[in-house]
C-alpha positions in Angstrom: 32.7 20.9 -54.5 36.3 20.4 -53.5 35.2 19.4 -50.0 32.8 16.9 -51.4 35.3 15.4 -53.9 38.0 15.0 -51.3 36.1 14.1 -48.1 37.3 10.5 -48.2 41.0 11.4 -48.8 42.8 11.8 -45.5 45.8 13.6 -47.1 43.7 16.4 -48.6 42.5 19.5 -46.9 40.2 21.9 -48.8 41.1 25.6 -48.6 39.2 28.8 -48.8 42.3 30.5 -50.3 40.4 31.2 -53.6 37.0 31.7 -52.1 35.3 35.0 -53.1 36.0 37.7 -50.5 32.9 38.5 -48.4 33.2 42.1 -47.5 30.3 44.5 -47.3 32.5 47.2 -48.9 32.9 45.0 -52.0 29.2 44.9 -52.7 27.4 42.0 -54.4 30.1 41.6 -57.1 33.5 40.9 -55.5 36.5 41.5 -57.8 37.8 38.6 -59.9 40.3 36.4 -58.3 43.4 35.6 -60.5 45.8 32.8 -60.0 48.7 35.3 -59.7 47.0 36.9 -56.8 46.4 33.5 -55.1 50.0 32.5 -55.5 51.2 35.8 -54.1 49.0 35.3 -51.0 50.2 31.7 -50.7 53.9 32.7 -51.1 53.5 35.0 -48.0 52.7 31.9 -45.9 55.5 29.6 -47.2 59.2 29.4 -46.6 61.6 30.6 -49.3 62.7 26.9 -49.8 59.2 25.7 -50.4 58.2 24.8 -54.0 54.7 25.5 -55.3 53.1 23.5 -58.0 50.0 24.5 -60.0 48.0 21.6 -61.4 45.8 22.1 -64.4 44.7 20.3 -67.6 46.3 20.8 -70.9 43.2 22.4 -72.3 43.5 25.2 -69.7 47.2 25.4 -70.2 46.7 26.1 -73.9 45.4 29.5 -72.8 48.1 30.3 -70.2 49.5 33.2 -72.3 46.2 35.0 -71.9 46.2 34.7 -68.1 46.9 37.8 -65.9 50.6 38.3 -65.6 51.3 35.0 -67.2 55.1 35.3 -67.3 55.3 36.2 -63.6 52.9 33.3 -62.8 55.0 30.8 -64.7 58.1 32.0 -62.9 56.5 31.8 -59.5 55.7 28.0 -59.4 56.2 24.8 -61.3 53.2 23.8 -63.5 52.0 20.2 -63.6 49.9 19.8 -66.7 47.6 16.8 -67.1 48.3 15.6 -70.7 45.7 14.0 -72.9 45.9 12.1 -76.2 46.3 14.4 -79.2 48.6 17.0 -77.6 52.3 17.3 -78.4 55.2 18.9 -76.7 55.1 21.5 -79.4 51.6 22.4 -78.3 52.8 22.9 -74.7 55.8 25.1 -75.8 53.6 27.2 -78.2 51.1 27.9 -75.4 53.7 29.9 -73.5 53.7 33.7 -73.6 55.9 35.0 -76.5 58.7 36.2 -74.2 59.1 32.6 -72.8 58.3 30.6 -76.0 61.2 28.9 -77.7 61.7 29.7 -81.4 59.5 27.7 -83.9 62.6 26.1 -85.3 63.2 24.5 -81.9 59.6 23.2 -81.3 58.9 22.1 -84.9 60.5 18.6 -84.4 58.2 18.0 -81.4 54.9 18.3 -83.2 54.4 14.6 -83.3 55.9 13.8 -79.9 53.3 13.2 -77.2 53.2 15.8 -74.4 55.3 13.8 -71.9 58.2 14.5 -69.6 59.3 18.0 -68.5 59.7 21.3 -70.3 62.3 23.4 -68.6 63.1 26.8 -70.0 64.4 30.0 -68.5 61.5 31.4 -66.4 59.2 28.3 -66.7 59.1 24.6 -65.7 56.3 22.4 -66.9 55.9 18.8 -65.7 53.6 16.7 -67.9 51.4 14.4 -65.9 51.0 11.3 -67.8 48.5 8.5 -67.5 45.4 10.6 -67.4 42.9 8.3 -68.9 39.8 10.4 -69.2 39.7 12.5 -72.3 37.5 15.2 -70.9 38.0 18.9 -69.9 36.4 21.1 -67.3 34.9 23.0 -70.3 33.2 19.8 -71.5 31.8 19.0 -68.0 30.4 22.5 -67.7 28.8 22.2 -71.1 27.3 18.8 -70.2 25.9 20.4 -67.0 24.4 23.3 -68.9 22.8 20.8 -71.3 21.3 18.9 -68.3 23.3 15.7 -69.1 24.5 13.3 -66.4 27.9 14.1 -64.9 28.6 11.0 -62.8 30.9 9.4 -65.4 33.3 12.4 -64.9 32.7 13.5 -61.4 32.4 12.0 -57.9 28.7 11.2 -57.4 28.4 13.7 -54.5 29.8 16.5 -56.7 27.6 15.6 -59.6 24.6 15.7 -57.3 25.6 19.0 -55.9 26.0 20.5 -59.4 22.6 19.2 -60.4 20.9 20.4 -57.2 22.5 23.9 -57.3 21.8 24.1 -61.0 25.4 25.2 -61.6 26.5 26.1 -65.1 23.0 26.5 -66.4 
């Protein structure tokens, strides 16, 4: 799907870095692939001075504390979080694992401030990506696909066709 979505973008190159491992020893159910594992593999191929960024939507970031080795993951790269209407900086800060989260007294004043700018704390840097105009999440797209609804309003037509033909998320 990444290849389909980016085929017209010269500056993009799809990668198989997160593709399931195909090894006869693993059997039909390869082990889960976690972001921390991907970043560790990627770090082995980069220079020490290289900066890595992980881009995700704010709806996914809200669960970051539940991710495998979340604190290590947050320290390993900068996060770029696509903000959407209705989320505040307090929401972003409160999504962090407890050991990285600022005290409630610090975040309370930000509950009405839109999730914009940067959040820089010891062990974590989050850059808010502003100007995201579509108020939709991956979860909503998967649900629409499961319900057989059209996806072209959210996805590149080639990707929408692929999801439909492969009956993904059904």
